[in-house]
C-alpha positions as a Markdown table, in Angstrom:
| # | Residue | x | y | z |
|---|---|---|---|---|
| 1 | Unk | -46.3 | 33.2 | 21.3 |
| 2 | Unk | -46.9 | 30.5 | 18.7 |
| 3 | Unk | -43.9 | 31.7 | 16.7 |
| 4 | Unk | -41.7 | 31.5 | 19.8 |
| 5 | Unk | -42.8 | 28.0 | 20.5 |
| 6 | Unk | -41.9 | 26.9 | 17.0 |
| 7 | Unk | -38.5 | 28.5 | 17.3 |
| 8 | Unk | -37.8 | 26.6 | 20.6 |
| 9 | Unk | -39.1 | 23.4 | 19.1 |
| 10 | Unk | -36.8 | 23.8 | 16.1 |
| 11 | Unk | -33.7 | 24.4 | 18.3 |
| 12 | Unk | -34.6 | 21.3 | 20.4 |
| 13 | Unk | -34.9 | 19.2 | 17.3 |
| 14 | Unk | -31.5 | 20.4 | 16.0 |
| 15 | Unk | -29.9 | 19.6 | 19.3 |
| 16 | Unk | -31.4 | 16.1 | 19.4 |
| 17 | Unk | -30.3 | 15.3 | 15.9 |
| 18 | Unk | -26.8 | 16.7 | 16.5 |
| 19 | Unk | -26.4 | 14.5 | 19.5 |
| 20 | Unk | -27.6 | 11.4 | 17.6 |
| 21 | Unk | -25.4 | 11.8 | 14.5 |
| 22 | Unk | -22.4 | 14.0 | 15.4 |
| 23 | Unk | -21.2 | 12.2 | 18.5 |
| 24 | Unk | -20.9 | 8.7 | 17.0 |
| 25 | Unk | -19.3 | 10.0 | 13.9 |
| 26 | Unk | -16.5 | 11.9 | 15.6 |
| 27 | Unk | -15.9 | 9.6 | 18.6 |
| 28 | Unk | -14.0 | 7.1 | 16.5 |
| 29 | Unk | -10.2 | 7.2 | 17.1 |
| 30 | Unk | -7.5 | 6.0 | 14.8 |
| 31 | Unk | -6.6 | 3.2 | 17.2 |
| 32 | Unk | -10.2 | 1.9 | 17.0 |
| 33 | Unk | -10.1 | 2.0 | 13.2 |
| 34 | Unk | -6.8 | 0.0 | 13.2 |
| 35 | Unk | -8.4 | -2.5 | 15.6 |
| 36 | Unk | -11.2 | -2.9 | 13.1 |
| 37 | Unk | -8.8 | -3.5 | 10.2 |
| 38 | Unk | -7.0 | -6.2 | 12.2 |
| 39 | Unk | -10.3 | -7.8 | 13.3 |
| 40 | Unk | -12.4 | -7.9 | 10.1 |
| 41 | Unk | -9.9 | -7.1 | 7.4 |
| 42 | Unk | -9.6 | -4.4 | 4.8 |
| 43 | Unk | -12.6 | -5.4 | 2.8 |
| 44 | Unk | -14.9 | -5.2 | 5.8 |
| 45 | Unk | -13.6 | -1.7 | 6.8 |
| 46 | Unk | -14.1 | -0.6 | 3.2 |
| 47 | Unk | -17.7 | -1.6 | 3.4 |
| 48 | Unk | -18.2 | 0.2 | 6.7 |
| 49 | Unk | -16.7 | 3.4 | 5.2 |
| 50 | Unk | -19.2 | 3.1 | 2.3 |
| 51 | Unk | -22.1 | 2.8 | 4.7 |
| 52 | Unk | -20.8 | 5.8 | 6.7 |
| 53 | Unk | -20.8 | 7.9 | 3.5 |
| 54 | Unk | -24.5 | 7.0 | 2.9 |
| 55 | Unk | -25.4 | 7.9 | 6.5 |
| 56 | Unk | -23.5 | 11.2 | 6.1 |
| 57 | Unk | -25.5 | 12.1 | 3.0 |
| 58 | Unk | -28.7 | 11.2 | 4.7 |
| 59 | Unk | -27.8 | 13.4 | 7.6 |
| 60 | Unk | -27.2 | 16.3 | 5.2 |
| 61 | Unk | -30.6 | 15.8 | 3.7 |
| 62 | Unk | -32.2 | 15.9 | 7.2 |
| 63 | Unk | -30.2 | 19.0 | 8.0 |
| 64 | Unk | -31.4 | 20.6 | 4.7 |
| 65 | Unk | -35.1 | 20.0 | 5.7 |
| 66 | Unk | -34.5 | 21.5 | 9.1 |
| 67 | Unk | -32.8 | 24.6 | 7.5 |
| 68 | Unk | -35.8 | 25.0 | 5.2 |
| 69 | Unk | -38.2 | 24.8 | 8.1 |
| 70 | Unk | -36.2 | 27.3 | 10.1 |
| 71 | Unk | -36.0 | 29.7 | 7.1 |
| 72 | Unk | -39.8 | 29.6 | 6.9 |
| 73 | Unk | -39.8 | 31.0 | 10.4 |
| 74 | Unk | -37.6 | 33.9 | 9.4 |
| 75 | Unk | -34.4 | 32.5 | 11.0 |
| 76 | Unk | -31.2 | 32.8 | 9.0 |
| 77 | Unk | -29.4 | 29.5 | 8.5 |
| 78 | Unk | -26.5 | 28.1 | 6.6 |
| 79 | Unk | -26.9 | 26.3 | 3.3 |
| 80 | Unk | -26.4 | 22.5 | 3.8 |
| 81 | Unk | -27.2 | 21.4 | 0.2 |
| 82 | Unk | -29.9 | 21.7 | -2.4 |
| 83 | Unk | -28.7 | 19.9 | -5.5 |
| 84 | Unk | -27.5 | 16.6 | -6.7 |
| 85 | Unk | -24.3 | 18.2 | -8.0 |
| 86 | Unk | -23.6 | 19.7 | -4.5 |
| 87 | Unk | -24.2 | 16.3 | -2.9 |
| 88 | Unk | -21.9 | 14.6 | -5.4 |
| 89 | Unk | -19.2 | 17.1 | -4.5 |
| 90 | Unk | -19.7 | 16.4 | -0.8 |
| 91 | Unk | -19.4 | 12.7 | -1.5 |
| 92 | Unk | -16.3 | 13.2 | -3.6 |
| 93 | Unk | -14.8 | 15.3 | -0.7 |
| 94 | Unk | -15.6 | 12.4 | 1.6 |
| 95 | Unk | -13.7 | 10.0 | -0.5 |
| 96 | Unk | -10.7 | 12.4 | -0.5 |
| 97 | Unk | -10.9 | 12.7 | 3.3 |
| 98 | Unk | -10.9 | 8.9 | 3.6 |
| 99 | Unk | -8.0 | 8.7 | 1.3 |
| 100 | Unk | -6.0 | 11.2 | 3.3 |
| 101 | Unk | -6.9 | 9.4 | 6.5 |
| 102 | Unk | -5.8 | 6.0 | 5.0 |
| 103 | Unk | -2.6 | 7.0 | 3.2 |
| 104 | Unk | -1.6 | 10.4 | 4.6 |
| 105 | Unk | -2.2 | 12.4 | 1.4 |
| 106 | Unk | -4.2 | 12.5 | -1.8 |
| 107 | Unk | -3.4 | 11.1 | -5.2 |
| 108 | Unk | -4.6 | 9.6 | -8.4 |
| 109 | Unk | -4.3 | 6.2 | -9.9 |
| 110 | Unk | -1.9 | 6.7 | -12.9 |
| 111 | Unk | 1.4 | 6.7 | -11.1 |
| 112 | Unk | 2.3 | 5.1 | -7.8 |
| 113 | Unk | 5.6 | 7.0 | -7.4 |
| 114 | Unk | 4.0 | 10.4 | -7.8 |
| 115 | Unk | 0.4 | 9.7 | -6.7 |
| 116 | Unk | 0.3 | 6.3 | -5.1 |
| 117 | Unk | -1.9 | 4.6 | -7.7 |
| 118 | Unk | -1.8 | 1.0 | -8.6 |
| 119 | Unk | -1.2 | 0.8 | -12.4 |
| 120 | Unk | -4.1 | -0.5 | -14.5 |
| 121 | Unk | -6.8 | 0.2 | -11.9 |
| 122 | Unk | -9.8 | 2.0 | -13.4 |
| 123 | Unk | -10.7 | 5.2 | -11.6 |
| 124 | Unk | -14.3 | 4.3 | -11.0 |
| 125 | Unk | -14.2 | 0.6 | -11.1 |
| 126 | Unk | -16.2 | -1.0 | -8.3 |
| 127 | Unk | -18.0 | 2.2 | -7.5 |
| 128 | Unk | -17.3 | 4.2 | -4.3 |
| 129 | Unk | -16.2 | 1.1 | -2.4 |
| 130 | Unk | -13.7 | 0.3 | -5.2 |
| 131 | Unk | -12.3 | 3.8 | -5.1 |
| 132 | Unk | -11.8 | 3.6 | -1.3 |
| 133 | Unk | -10.3 | 0.1 | -1.5 |
| 134 | Unk | -7.8 | 1.2 | -4.2 |
| 135 | Unk | -7.0 | 4.3 | -2.3 |
| 136 | Unk | -6.2 | 2.3 | 0.8 |
| 137 | Unk | -3.8 | 0.0 | -1.1 |
| 138 | Unk | -2.2 | 2.9 | -2.9 |
| 139 | Unk | -1.4 | 4.4 | 0.4 |
| 140 | Unk | 0.2 | 1.2 | 1.5 |
| 141 | Unk | 2.3 | 1.1 | -1.7 |
| 142 | Unk | 3.5 | 4.6 | -1.0 |
| 143 | Unk | 4.4 | 3.6 | 2.5 |
| 144 | Unk | 6.2 | 0.5 | 1.3 |
| 145 | Unk | 8.3 | 2.5 | -1.2 |
| 146 | Unk | 9.1 | 5.3 | 1.3 |
| 147 | Unk | 7.1 | 8.0 | -0.5 |
| 148 | Unk | 5.0 | 8.5 | 2.6 |
| 149 | Unk | 5.1 | 7.3 | 6.2 |
| 150 | Unk | 2.3 | 6.6 | 8.7 |
| 151 | Unk | -1.4 | 6.8 | 8.0 |
| 152 | Unk | -3.9 | 4.0 | 8.5 |
| 153 | Unk | -2.9 | 2.1 | 5.3 |
| 154 | Unk | 0.8 | 2.3 | 6.3 |
| 155 | Unk | 0.1 | 0.9 | 9.8 |
| 156 | Unk | -2.1 | -1.8 | 8.3 |
| 157 | Unk | 0.7 | -2.7 | 5.9 |
| 158 | Unk | 3.3 | -2.9 | 8.7 |
| 159 | Unk | 1.1 | -5.0 | 10.9 |
| 160 | Unk | 0.3 | -7.4 | 8.1 |
| 161 | Unk | 3.9 | -7.6 | 7.0 |
| 162 | Unk | 5.0 | -8.6 | 10.6 |
| 163 | Unk | 2.7 | -11.6 | 10.3 |
| 164 | Unk | 3.4 | -12.4 | 6.7 |
| 165 | Unk | -0.2 | -11.5 | 5.9 |
| 166 | Unk | -1.9 | -11.5 | 2.5 |
| 167 | Unk | -2.5 | -7.8 | 2.3 |
| 168 | Unk | 1.2 | -7.0 | 2.8 |
| 169 | Unk | 2.3 | -9.6 | 0.3 |
| 170 | Unk | -0.1 | -8.2 | -2.3 |
| 171 | Unk | 1.4 | -4.7 | -1.8 |
| 172 | Unk | 4.9 | -6.1 | -2.0 |
| 173 | Unk | 4.0 | -8.0 | -5.1 |
| 174 | Unk | 2.7 | -4.7 | -6.7 |
| 175 | Unk | 6.0 | -3.1 | -6.0 |
| 176 | Unk | 8.1 | -6.1 | -7.0 |
| 177 | Unk | 6.5 | -6.5 | -10.4 |
| 178 | Unk | 5.8 | -2.8 | -11.1 |
| 179 | Unk | 7.9 | -0.3 | -13.0 |
| 180 | Unk | 10.5 | 1.5 | -10.8 |
| 181 | Unk | 9.8 | 4.8 | -12.6 |
| 182 | Unk | 6.1 | 4.7 | -11.7 |
| 183 | Unk | 5.7 | 2.4 | -8.7 |
| 184 | Unk | 9.0 | 3.0 | -7.0 |
| 185 | Unk | 11.2 | 0.5 | -5.2 |
| 186 | Unk | 11.8 | -0.9 | -1.7 |
| 187 | Unk | 15.2 | -0.7 | 0.0 |
| 188 | Unk | 16.6 | -0.8 | 3.5 |
| 189 | Unk | 15.4 | -2.6 | 6.6 |
| 190 | Unk | 11.7 | -2.5 | 5.5 |
| 191 | Unk | 12.7 | -4.2 | 2.2 |
| 192 | Unk | 14.5 | -7.0 | 4.1 |
| 193 | Unk | 11.4 | -7.6 | 6.2 |
| 194 | Unk | 9.2 | -7.4 | 3.1 |
| 195 | Unk | 11.3 | -10.1 | 1.3 |
| 196 | Unk | 11.0 | -12.5 | 4.2 |
| 197 | Unk | 7.2 | -12.0 | 4.2 |
| 198 | Unk | 7.0 | -12.2 | 0.4 |
| 199 | Unk | 8.9 | -15.5 | 0.3 |
| 200 | Unk | 6.6 | -17.0 | 3.0 |
| 201 | Unk | 9.2 | -17.2 | 5.8 |
| 202 | Unk | 7.6 | -14.7 | 8.2 |
| 203 | Unk | 4.3 | -16.7 | 8.2 |
| 204 | Unk | 6.2 | -19.8 | 9.5 |
| 205 | Unk | 6.6 | -18.0 | 12.9 |
| 206 | Unk | 9.6 | -17.3 | 15.1 |
| 207 | Unk | 10.2 | -21.0 | 15.9 |
| 208 | Unk | 10.8 | -22.0 | 12.3 |
| 209 | Unk | 14.1 | -23.6 | 11.5 |
| 210 | Unk | 16.5 | -23.0 | 8.5 |
| 211 | Unk | 14.9 | -19.7 | 7.7 |
| 212 | Unk | 17.4 | -17.4 | 5.9 |
| 213 | Unk | 17.8 | -13.7 | 6.6 |
| 214 | Unk | 18.3 | -10.9 | 4.0 |
| 215 | Unk | 20.3 | -7.7 | 3.8 |
| 216 | Unk | 21.1 | -5.2 | 1.0 |
| 217 | Unk | 17.7 | -5.8 | -0.4 |
| 218 | Unk | 16.2 | -3.9 | -3.4 |
| 219 | Unk | 12.7 | -4.8 | -4.7 |
| 220 | Unk | 11.2 | -3.4 | -7.9 |
| 221 | Unk | 11.1 | -3.5 | -11.6 |
| 222 | Unk | 10.4 | -7.2 | -11.8 |
| 223 | Unk | 13.7 | -7.9 | -10.0 |
| 224 | Unk | 14.8 | -8.6 | -6.4 |
| 225 | Unk | 18.4 | -8.5 | -5.4 |
| 226 | Unk | 19.7 | -9.2 | -1.9 |
| 227 | Unk | 22.4 | -10.8 | 0.2 |
| 228 | Unk | 21.1 | -14.1 | 1.7 |
| 229 | Unk | 22.5 | -15.5 | 4.9 |
| 230 | Unk | 21.6 | -19.1 | 5.8 |
| 231 | Unk | 23.0 | -22.4 | 7.1 |
| 232 | Unk | 24.1 | -23.1 | 3.6 |
| 233 | Unk | 25.7 | -19.7 | 3.1 |
| 234 | Unk | 26.7 | -18.6 | 6.6 |
| 235 | Unk | 28.9 | -15.8 | 5.4 |
| 236 | Unk | 26.2 | -14.5 | 3.0 |
| 237 | Unk | 25.9 | -14.7 | -0.7 |
| 238 | Unk | 24.5 | -12.4 | -3.4 |
| 239 | Unk | 21.2 | -13.5 | -4.8 |
| 240 | Unk | 19.0 | -12.3 | -7.6 |
| 241 | Unk | 15.4 | -13.1 | -8.5 |
| 242 | Unk | 13.6 | -12.3 | -11.8 |
| 243 | Unk | 9.9 | -12.3 | -12.4 |
| 244 | Unk | 9.2 | -15.1 | -14.8 |
| 245 | Unk | 6.5 | -13.1 | -16.7 |
| 246 | Unk | 8.9 | -10.2 | -17.3 |
| 247 | Unk | 12.3 | -11.9 | -17.8 |
| 248 | Unk | 13.7 | -14.7 | -19.8 |
| 249 | Unk | 15.3 | -17.6 | -18.0 |
| 250 | Unk | 18.8 | -16.7 | -16.9 |
| 251 | Unk | 21.9 | -18.4 | -18.2 |
| 252 | Unk | 23.8 | -20.7 | -15.9 |
| 253 | Unk | 22.5 | -22.5 | -12.8 |
| 254 | Unk | 19.2 | -21.3 | -11.4 |
| 255 | Unk | 16.0 | -22.5 | -9.6 |
| 256 | Unk | 12.4 | -21.5 | -9.9 |
| 257 | Unk | 10.5 | -20.4 | -6.8 |
| 258 | Unk | 7.0 | -19.2 | -6.0 |
| 259 | Unk | 6.3 | -16.2 | -3.9 |
| 260 | Unk | 3.5 | -15.8 | -1.3 |
| 261 | Unk | 1.3 | -14.1 | -3.9 |
| 262 | Unk | 1.6 | -17.0 | -6.3 |
| 263 | Unk | 4.0 | -15.3 | -8.8 |
| 264 | Unk | 6.9 | -17.3 | -10.2 |
| 265 | Unk | 10.5 | -16.1 | -10.0 |
| 266 | Unk | 13.8 | -17.3 | -11.3 |
| 267 | Unk | 16.3 | -17.4 | -8.5 |
| 268 | Unk | 20.1 | -17.3 | -9.0 |
| 269 | Unk | 23.0 | -17.2 | -6.6 |
| 270 | Unk | 26.4 | -15.6 | -7.1 |
| 271 | Unk | 28.9 | -18.0 | -8.7 |
| 272 | Unk | 32.7 | -18.4 | -8.7 |
| 273 | Unk | 34.2 | -16.0 | -11.1 |
| 274 | Unk | 37.8 | -15.3 | -11.9 |
| 275 | Unk | 38.6 | -11.6 | -11.2 |
| 276 | Unk | 41.6 | -10.2 | -13.1 |
| 277 | Unk | 43.3 | -6.9 | -12.1 |
| 278 | Unk | 46.2 | -5.6 | -14.2 |
| 279 | Unk | 49.4 | -4.2 | -12.8 |
| 280 | Unk | 52.7 | -3.0 | -14.2 |
| 281 | Unk | 55.5 | -5.6 | -14.1 |
| 282 | Unk | 59.1 | -5.3 | -15.3 |
| 283 | Unk | 58.3 | -7.3 | -18.4 |
| 284 | Unk | 55.1 | -5.4 | -19.1 |
| 285 | Unk | 51.5 | -5.6 | -18.0 |
| 286 | Unk | 50.6 | -8.6 | -15.9 |
| 287 | Unk | 47.4 | -9.7 | -14.0 |
| 288 | Unk | 46.5 | -10.6 | -10.5 |
| 289 | Unk | 43.9 | -13.3 | -10.6 |
| 290 | Unk | 41.6 | -14.5 | -7.8 |
| 291 | Unk | 38.3 | -16.3 | -7.6 |
| 292 | Unk | 35.4 | -14.3 | -6.2 |
| 293 | Unk | 31.6 | -14.8 | -5.8 |
| 294 | Unk | 29.8 | -12.7 | -8.4 |
| 295 | Unk | 26.2 | -12.6 | -9.5 |
| 296 | Unk | 25.8 | -13.3 | -13.2 |
| 297 | Unk | 24.4 | -10.6 | -15.5 |
| 298 | Unk | 20.6 | -10.2 | -15.4 |
| 299 | Unk | 18.7 | -12.1 | -18.1 |
| 300 | Unk | 17.0 | -10.2 | -20.8 |
| 301 | Unk | 13.6 | -8.6 | -20.3 |
| 302 | Unk | 10.8 | -10.1 | -22.5 |
| 303 | Unk | 9.5 | -6.6 | -23.5 |
| 304 | Unk | 12.9 | -5.7 | -24.9 |
| 305 | Unk | 13.5 | -8.6 | -27.1 |
């Protein structure tokens, strides 16, 4: 009789703990997470994830104690832990799950193009919170370069970019100044929106005047090329920008601009250039000449001098 009472008490305790811990953990939807990102920012969400991991490990320890108690009563139970190595593996698995939820897939930190990593970021720098934070930004970089779509980090990047937010501009800056072979590049409509955000035009709002639009945009490798349409160039003009820390100053006329993330760029527009096309004339080879707008050759990279 006493043994039966202990068994019933154990089952009741398991049900109570399951109700307390499992329901709050699995009742969170992706929309609610996105709302938290928009409300308190990426750093706050990262801290919440870290606290959740600690709670999860605590729940596993409680479950282990319950399993031990039930085993002493002769009831077969599953193994929920038992060593620091196993718990470390569980925590690592939790980081991987958070990374998959944030960026849509796993990856390391050596190469952004192949694994979504931000170059130069130490693997364990900043502890678990640092790992999750870098994983979140890596997922956004992958989304920006088209290596992966969707995911929490991708949605956060798109939302921030639509407002000209700092998170989006940091991601765009990572792509703009990174190596194309490792970080990748941005092209298409998303790149056009990214350039408007990166140059600070999006943050001005819809009512801002004399705001240029961009097309044929390519961002990456320390260089940005695009066709800029504005009141000064209503028909559109080719434009090139070169990161001042990576490129020498270009030859010819240029200006120096500052992006939203504080980086300095050399900006140059297409200039009038004589274009000559040969053709066969009765007296020999002749040339048709006309003046066209052409972007000057890119300046030399500092690391190749």
